[in-house]
C-alpha positions as CSV (number, residue, x, y, z in Angstrom):
1,X,200.7,109.2,210.1
2,X,202.6,111.4,207.9
3,X,202.1,111.1,204.3
4,X,205.6,109.6,203.8
5,X,204.7,106.5,206.3
6,X,201.6,105.7,204.9
7,X,201.6,102.2,202.8
8,X,198.2,103.2,200.8
9,X,198.3,106.6,198.9
10,X,195.8,109.1,198.7
11,X,194.5,108.0,195.0
12,X,193.9,104.8,196.4
13,X,192.6,105.4,200.1
14,X,189.7,108.0,197.6
15,X,189.3,104.5,195.2
16,X,188.8,102.4,199.0
17,X,186.0,105.7,200.1
18,X,184.3,104.8,196.6
19,X,182.5,101.9,197.8
20,X,181.3,102.9,201.1
21,X,177.2,103.3,201.4
22,X,177.4,106.5,202.8
23,X,180.3,108.4,200.7
24,X,180.6,106.7,198.3
25,X,178.6,109.2,196.0
26,X,180.7,112.3,197.4
27,X,181.9,114.6,194.4
28,X,186.1,113.7,194.4
29,X,187.4,117.1,196.4
30,X,184.7,115.0,199.3
31,X,186.4,112.5,199.9
32,X,189.5,114.0,198.5
33,X,189.3,115.0,202.6
34,X,187.5,112.5,204.4
35,X,191.3,110.3,202.4
36,X,192.8,112.7,204.9
37,X,191.3,111.5,208.6
38,X,191.6,107.4,207.6
39,X,194.4,105.9,209.6
40,X,196.4,102.5,208.4
41,X,195.2,100.0,210.6
42,X,198.0,96.0,211.0
43,X,196.1,93.0,212.7
44,X,197.7,89.9,213.6
45,X,195.8,86.1,212.2
46,X,193.1,86.1,215.3
47,X,193.1,89.5,216.2
48,X,189.6,91.2,216.6
49,X,188.7,94.8,215.7
50,X,185.6,94.8,217.3
51,X,183.3,92.6,219.0
52,X,179.0,91.9,219.1
53,X,177.0,94.5,221.2
54,X,180.0,96.6,221.7
55,X,179.1,100.7,220.5
56,X,180.8,101.0,217.5
57,X,184.6,103.1,217.6
58,X,185.2,102.7,214.1
59,X,184.2,102.3,210.7
60,X,186.8,100.2,208.8
61,X,188.5,100.0,205.0
62,X,189.7,96.3,203.8
63,X,193.2,97.0,202.4
64,X,194.6,93.4,202.7
65,X,193.6,90.2,204.1
66,X,190.2,88.8,204.9
67,X,188.7,89.3,208.2
68,X,185.2,86.8,209.5
69,X,181.9,88.2,210.4
70,X,180.3,86.2,213.3
71,X,176.8,86.8,214.8
72,X,175.6,86.1,218.1
73,X,177.8,83.0,217.6
74,X,176.9,80.9,214.8
75,X,179.3,82.1,211.6
76,X,177.6,84.8,209.5
77,X,180.5,86.0,205.8
78,X,183.8,87.0,205.5
79,X,184.9,90.5,204.6
80,X,186.9,90.8,201.1
81,X,188.9,93.5,200.3
82,X,186.6,96.9,199.6
83,X,185.1,96.1,202.7
84,X,183.4,98.8,204.6
85,X,182.8,97.7,208.9
86,X,180.7,99.6,211.4
87,X,179.7,103.1,209.1
88,X,176.7,102.3,209.4
89,X,176.9,101.5,213.6
90,X,178.5,104.2,213.4
91,X,176.5,106.9,212.4
92,X,173.8,105.7,214.1
93,X,176.0,105.6,217.6
94,X,174.5,101.2,218.3
95,X,176.2,97.9,219.3
96,X,177.9,96.8,216.5
97,X,176.2,93.6,214.7
98,X,179.1,91.4,214.3
99,X,182.5,90.1,216.2
100,X,184.9,91.0,213.2
101,X,188.5,88.6,213.6
102,X,191.6,89.3,211.3
103,X,191.5,85.9,209.4
104,X,194.6,86.9,208.2
105,X,197.5,89.6,208.4
106,X,194.7,92.3,208.0
107,X,195.7,96.1,207.1
108,X,192.7,98.6,207.4
109,X,191.5,102.4,207.0
110,X,190.0,102.9,209.6
111,X,187.6,106.3,210.2
112,X,186.7,107.2,214.3
113,X,184.2,107.9,216.3
114,X,186.1,110.7,216.6
115,X,187.9,111.7,213.3
116,X,184.6,111.5,212.0
117,X,182.1,113.9,214.8
118,X,185.5,116.1,213.9
119,X,185.6,116.3,210.2
120,X,181.8,116.7,210.2
121,X,182.1,119.5,212.2
122,X,184.9,121.1,210.0
123,X,183.0,120.6,206.8
124,X,179.2,120.6,207.1
125,X,179.8,120.2,203.8
126,X,180.6,116.2,203.6
127,X,178.0,115.6,206.9
128,X,174.7,117.3,204.5
129,X,176.1,115.0,201.4
130,X,176.1,112.1,204.0
131,X,172.5,112.7,205.0
132,X,171.3,113.2,202.0
133,X,173.1,110.0,200.3
134,X,171.5,107.8,203.5
135,X,168.3,109.5,203.1
136,X,168.4,108.5,199.4
137,X,168.9,104.7,200.5
138,X,166.6,105.1,202.8
139,X,164.3,105.6,200.2
140,X,165.8,102.5,198.1
141,X,165.7,99.7,201.3
142,X,162.0,101.2,201.8
143,X,161.0,99.7,197.3
144,X,163.2,96.4,197.9
145,X,160.4,95.8,200.2
146,X,158.7,93.1,199.9
147,X,155.3,94.0,200.3
148,X,154.6,92.5,203.8
149,X,157.6,93.6,205.5
150,X,156.4,95.3,208.5
151,X,158.5,99.4,207.7
152,X,161.5,100.4,210.3
153,X,159.5,104.0,210.9
154,X,160.8,105.9,213.5
155,X,157.8,106.0,216.5
156,X,157.9,108.3,219.3
157,X,155.0,109.8,221.6
158,X,154.2,112.8,221.9
159,X,151.3,114.7,223.7
160,X,148.8,115.6,222.1
161,X,148.7,120.1,221.4
162,X,146.1,122.2,222.3
163,X,143.1,123.5,220.1
164,X,144.3,126.7,219.1
165,X,148.0,127.1,217.1
166,X,151.1,126.3,219.1
167,X,153.3,129.1,220.5
168,X,156.4,129.0,220.5
169,X,157.0,126.8,224.0
170,X,154.9,124.3,223.5
171,X,156.6,124.4,219.0
172,X,160.2,123.7,221.3
173,X,158.1,121.1,223.5
174,X,156.6,119.1,220.6
175,X,159.6,118.8,219.5
176,X,161.7,118.1,222.2
177,X,159.2,114.4,222.4
178,X,160.7,113.3,218.5
179,X,164.5,111.5,219.3
180,X,166.0,114.0,216.3
181,X,165.6,116.7,219.3
182,X,166.0,115.2,223.2
183,X,169.5,116.7,223.2
184,X,168.7,119.7,221.1
185,X,168.9,122.9,223.2
186,X,165.6,125.8,224.0
187,X,167.8,128.8,221.7
188,X,168.4,125.2,219.1
189,X,164.3,123.9,219.4
190,X,163.6,127.4,218.8
191,X,165.7,129.2,216.2
192,X,163.9,126.0,214.2
193,X,160.6,127.0,215.7
194,X,160.5,130.4,214.1
195,X,161.6,128.6,210.9
196,X,158.7,126.6,211.2
197,X,154.5,127.4,210.0
198,X,151.7,125.9,211.9
199,X,149.5,124.1,208.5
200,X,146.0,122.7,209.0
201,X,144.7,119.8,206.9
202,X,141.1,118.4,206.7
203,X,140.6,114.5,205.8
204,X,141.1,113.9,201.6
205,X,143.3,116.6,201.3
206,X,146.6,114.8,198.5
207,X,149.6,116.6,199.8
208,X,151.6,115.7,196.7
209,X,150.9,113.2,194.0
210,X,153.9,110.6,192.9
211,X,156.8,112.5,191.0
212,X,156.1,116.5,192.6
213,X,159.2,118.7,193.8
214,X,160.4,117.8,197.0
215,X,160.9,120.6,199.0
216,X,158.8,121.0,201.9
217,X,158.8,118.5,205.4
218,X,156.5,118.3,207.5
219,X,156.6,117.2,210.7
220,X,152.9,116.0,212.2
221,X,151.3,117.3,215.6
222,X,148.2,115.6,215.1
223,X,146.1,113.9,212.9
224,X,147.5,111.0,210.0
225,X,148.3,110.9,206.5
226,X,148.4,107.7,204.1
227,X,151.9,107.5,202.0
228,X,150.9,105.3,199.3
229,X,152.5,104.2,196.4
230,X,151.1,101.3,194.5
231,X,153.9,100.7,191.6
232,X,156.7,100.1,195.0
233,X,154.2,98.3,197.2
234,X,154.4,100.9,199.8
235,X,152.5,101.9,202.6
236,X,152.5,103.9,205.7
237,X,150.4,105.7,207.6
238,X,152.4,108.3,209.2
239,X,150.5,109.6,213.1
240,X,151.5,113.0,215.7
241,X,155.7,113.4,215.7
242,X,156.4,111.5,212.9
243,X,158.6,113.6,209.9
244,X,156.1,113.1,206.7
245,X,158.5,114.3,202.8
246,X,161.8,114.6,205.1
247,X,163.3,112.3,203.0
248,X,163.1,112.7,199.8
249,X,163.9,116.9,200.6
250,X,167.1,116.2,202.0
251,X,168.0,113.5,199.0
252,X,166.9,115.6,197.0
253,X,164.9,113.6,194.5
254,X,161.3,113.7,193.9
255,X,158.3,112.1,195.7
256,X,158.3,108.7,195.2
257,X,154.4,108.5,196.8
258,X,151.6,110.5,197.0
259,X,150.3,112.4,200.3
260,X,146.6,112.0,201.0
261,X,145.3,113.6,204.2
262,X,142.7,110.4,206.4
263,X,141.7,111.9,209.1
264,X,142.8,116.3,210.4
265,X,146.1,117.1,210.2
266,X,147.8,119.6,212.5
267,X,151.7,120.1,211.0
268,X,154.6,122.3,211.0
269,X,155.9,122.7,208.0
270,X,159.0,124.4,206.6
271,X,161.2,124.2,203.1
272,X,164.3,122.4,203.2
273,X,167.1,123.9,202.5
274,X,165.7,126.6,206.4
275,X,165.8,122.8,207.8
276,X,169.8,121.8,206.7
277,X,170.8,125.9,208.0
278,X,169.3,125.2,211.6
279,X,172.2,121.8,211.0
280,X,174.1,123.6,210.5
281,X,174.1,126.3,213.4
282,X,173.9,123.2,216.0
283,X,175.8,121.2,215.1
284,X,174.7,118.4,218.4
285,X,171.2,118.4,216.8
286,X,172.8,118.0,213.7
287,X,174.9,115.1,214.7
288,X,171.9,113.7,216.4
289,X,169.7,113.9,213.6
290,X,172.3,111.9,211.7
291,X,171.7,109.1,214.3
292,X,168.1,109.0,213.9
293,X,168.7,108.8,210.2
294,X,171.2,105.6,210.8
295,X,168.6,103.5,213.2
296,X,165.7,104.2,210.6
297,X,168.5,103.1,207.6
298,X,169.7,99.8,210.4
299,X,166.8,98.3,211.3
300,X,165.1,98.4,206.9
301,X,168.7,96.7,206.6
302,X,168.6,93.8,208.9
303,X,164.8,92.9,207.8
304,X,166.3,92.7,204.1
305,X,168.3,90.7,205.5
306,X,165.8,88.9,206.9
307,X,164.3,88.4,204.2
308,X,166.8,88.1,201.0
309,X,169.7,86.4,203.2
310,X,172.9,87.3,203.6
311,X,173.4,87.7,199.9
312,X,172.1,91.1,200.4
313,X,175.2,92.2,201.5
314,X,177.8,90.7,198.6
315,X,177.3,95.1,196.9
316,X,179.3,96.1,200.6
317,X,182.0,93.7,200.7
318,X,180.8,90.6,202.5
319,X,180.1,87.2,201.2
320,X,178.1,85.3,203.3
321,X,178.9,81.4,204.7
322,X,176.6,78.3,204.4
323,X,174.5,76.8,207.3
324,X,177.6,74.6,208.2
325,X,180.2,77.7,207.9
326,X,181.4,77.5,204.5
327,X,181.8,80.4,202.0
328,X,178.7,80.3,200.1
329,X,180.8,80.8,195.7
330,X,180.7,83.8,195.3
């Protein structure tokens, strides 16, 4: 839409983006860039924005009006001015979790999946910032979880590695078994494999303690490492095929738990900046990786809603409804 035809100015668009869970913390220059990819959409009362279970085609920022959300055929909540809808599902390449219907004349700012892919392909800096923010939010969600809650970490099945050091072909085959790299080209996987170093650890080895700088990332080939933070009630066993330390490395945050080797462990290790360089060179791999991160966040968000109730979505502009389908006091 040409600027002269817009009803929402550029500055207002940036202000809406500042409320986004993914891009809200980005520098103003990045938000200004993203604002140019948004399009205005008008919906009449009763018109459907998206339907539960269908692929997420766009992220929607509610500019004017109100949206009614249902889930599983039941009233769930209302999305008010400033709310962001379907952003997480779009990043995760997951189906929409709600059906959204305009309750009154509605104006939204939409970023389509096609526009999002074009933007991230042309501006890797924005991609990198979104990846960093997503990893920070996953860490925040883990810290917020009750101690008894199951942890929604990616799980994979990998073939047992040989006793000797992996050669290049075996590294590529190992990486191919992990969801972020299942569709990556052989050349991209070869580039990543060459950037990694095989390391071995004995039981009882402390890889790092809370507060340590986080630059290195690990992909566990075999063995088991315990990640433990008594402060946050966090404990998880990281095994074959799973990443270790990658969230805080991408998030540019210190280690927030202690990592201790439980049994003889083999891992592929690399510097986070090298990993980022490989993603920049291989856009499809980068988008697949972001989708896995998005699905991880989506699973944790659903766990949080199950624990705290729909009210945990208030910060995203969604007001829950009561048992009878009436809006709760905000």
